[in-house]
Every structure is written in C-alpha cells, then in structure tokens.
C-alpha positions, 0 to 999 in steps of 0.5 A: 465546477459542479461535477467531475467527468473523466473518460478514457478508452482502454485495451485490456493489457496482458496482465495475469488475473488478480487475487481479488475481484470487487465492485465499484470502489474508491482507493488511494491507488492500485497495487501491482494487480490494480486491486485497491490500496486503502479502499474507502468511501470516506476521503479527506478534503485534501486528497488531490488524487484518488483512483476508481476501480471496478470490474467488467465481465469481458476482456474487450476494449472499452471507453470507460468514464467516471462522474463525481457529483455533489449531493449536498456538498457546496463550493467550487473546485478545479479538476485535472480533466486529463484521465489516466487509466489502466486495465488488467485481466481478472479471469474472464473479466477486466479490472479497470482503474481510472485516476482522478486528480484535481488542483484544489480541495474538494468541498465537504459533504456527500457525493455520488460516484458513477462509473460507466462503460461505453457511456452506460452506467455500470455502478454507483457509490456514495462517497463522503468528503470530510475535513482533513485531519491536522498534520501529526507532530512527531518527535522523531522517526522512532515514533513511526517505528513504534519503538526500537528498544530491545525486546519490543515485540509485535504479534500479527495475524498472517494470512495467505490467499490459498487459491489465487486462481482455479486449480492453483493452491498455495501452502503455508507452513504445513497449513492446508485447510483454509478458512471459509473466505479462502485464507490460510492463517497463522501467526507472525511475530516481529521481535527487536533482538539487537541494536547493531551497527547496521541498525536495529535488527528485527526478526520475523517468525512465522508459526514459530520459525525464523523467516527473515531479518531486517536491519532498520535505521531511524534517520532524520528523514524517516525509517531506512532499511540497511540490510535484510536476510531471507532464507539465509541470503543476506543483502546490504542495501546501498544506500539504505532504502527509505521506506517511510518518510518523516511526515510534513504538512503535505498529505501526499508525498512520493519518492524513489530508491535506486541501489548504488550503481543500478539503472535509475529506470529500475527505481523502486517507487514509493508514495505516502499519504496521511494522516488517515484513520488506520485500524488498530487492535484498539480502534481507528487511530491517525496514521499513514499509508505507504505504497511501495512498487517494485519493478520487474528486473527484465522490464522496469515498466512492469510492476513485479510486486507491491507492498502496502504499509499502514503505519500508526505513530507510537505503534508502528506497522498495523497492516500490510498487504503484499501483492505479487503477480504470478504470470506463468500461472495467470494468478496473483499471490496475496498476503495480508497481515494485521497487528493484534498486539504490541509489547514494548521492550526495555532499555534505550532507544537508538539515536537518530542518524543523518540519512545523508551520512548513511547514503554517503558511506 
C-alpha cells in the first residue's frame, strides 16, 4: 500500500484546557492532556504506532483524518485501517489526537503527513523514516538507573508553567517571576543517600529543600519503586511498582501495575519505547521513553495525570514531563525537568534482586 489514510468523527470531550497548544505534530503518544509525548518528525522504521496531534479553532464535532504518503520512500507496508481518536478542549480550540498503527515496518525515506478536518487540509508536515537503532545490550537494571552508589548526584533544571490558564498563576518555592516563555525555573537535585532494606533511597531537593524521597530497587525485570515519601507522608507500594523495564528486542512494550488488593480497573498503565535518540547534556544518546498514565480514583476511565520519563543507560533520567489536568480551574499543570549534570558516588552498587520475590512478600 502506497499511502495511509485514516478518518474518525469526534465530539469534543469535556476535558480541561491543556497547558501547551501546538500545530500539526507527530509523537509516540499523548499525555494526560493529549499534548505530545516525545514529539518528533524523525521516526525509526520499526515504530508500529504513532499519534498525530493538532489543534482546530472551535469546539464543535468534526470528521478528522490524516494522510501519510511517501515522497521518496519505496517499498510496501500494511496499515491497520481502524482509526482511534481522542479530543480535548484547549481554551476555545480543540486538540485532536489520531492514532495510526500498522502491521509492518515503514520504508525508509521522506514522507508527507497531512491532517484534514471535514475533508479540508489543515496542516502538512514532512516526516523522515530512518533505520531502526539496534537493541541496546545492558548488563543489568543498574544501567537504567545510571548508578545506585551512595553519593551519586544528578542536577536538573526544573520548570513549572506559571500560567496554565488565563488568570490562574502558580507559584514555585517563592519564585514569582517567569522567564519570557512563561516558566518558573529553579534547580532540582537528586541524591543517593543510603542503601536501605527497602531499596536505594533517592532524596530530591528543590531550591535546596527536601521535597520527596523514593526507594528504588534494581531487579531482574527492571527498576521498581518500593516506597516513597512526599511532604512527610510515607507510602509503601505492594507489590513494588515497576517503572522501567529491562529492554528486549521489542521497540514498544506495555504493562500495568495495580496495588495489592486494589481494583484492577484502576491499574496504572505504562508504555516504553526504544532505543531512541535522547537529549543529554553532552548531546543525543540512545535511550528509552517511558509513559506512565495514572487513572482518576473516582473514575478510572479518566487519566488524572501522566509522567513521561526519558532514560539513558549509564546516565539515568535525562528528561521528565509531569502533566496534571486541573478540572476545577479548566487548566493543566505542567512540569518539565532536564538533566544538567551527573556525579557518581563511591562504594558498591546494590545487588540485583528478583522482582517475583519482592512482589511475593
């Protein structure tokens, strides 16, 4: 098949306006507010599903469609013709998200992506399909953490969108003046302070003040969080929550986590893609994108918040995006952090533990 055409008719859902507006774009998925997760115009040939996101200047129901056509790419591919789409209000506009999936790799080369509303083109984007990166060979989950030695320290630039909706201004650690792009900025530091029975304790300090602690465990299946403390409130996770999986040859993986005794309908949903180019302080490096979606306690069909993690083996967390809709304010809180430096500690790395044994405790 030489081109891809998908259509869906959507009624705008009653979701709060999102923090970021954007033109036509391509991404791995949508966050809690349908903003793009890992936005890009360069995709590996083995991406079997991506999303097209764009805004339209009204809040009415429309038929939306996308057309994906090769410019100089040659070869056949097979699409899944069933479209799956979502919509959200963004002020007086609508953000549309349309999922495109197919059963084979895409031919390498340049493509044109065109979005339409009611059969009228509204945007066009050139996309480049490149050869897939070879799977990374990691020694253990410790590579995904970067290091768990005591004293290891990561420094991040932390930014919070000050005004997610007109008239709603957020504050951050006493910082009231935003940069020209509307962000409140400060420094976030993560430190490995101890190797405890529950796992490696990571303290996070923002503007020099302790804001949270997490206990992470390197397991045979990936990195799991066994306990956390926020604002003095301590909560153990049973079973420990797998937040990053050990990579396999699969480009895209998905899994769920449900607390012991909780309703499976309220499971947190995870996806992981890679390897992909990840931005680091020293340039792009191959790594992984993880998306965590957390459902609303009262209505599990609604995503209350999402967290995007970008992980580089040997370095750890390089980028994070936290998105939380604020329905009562018709707004969305958005936090982004970017790694600026990492300093390794000294001493031993913890041993790798079996996740099945942790979850059975």
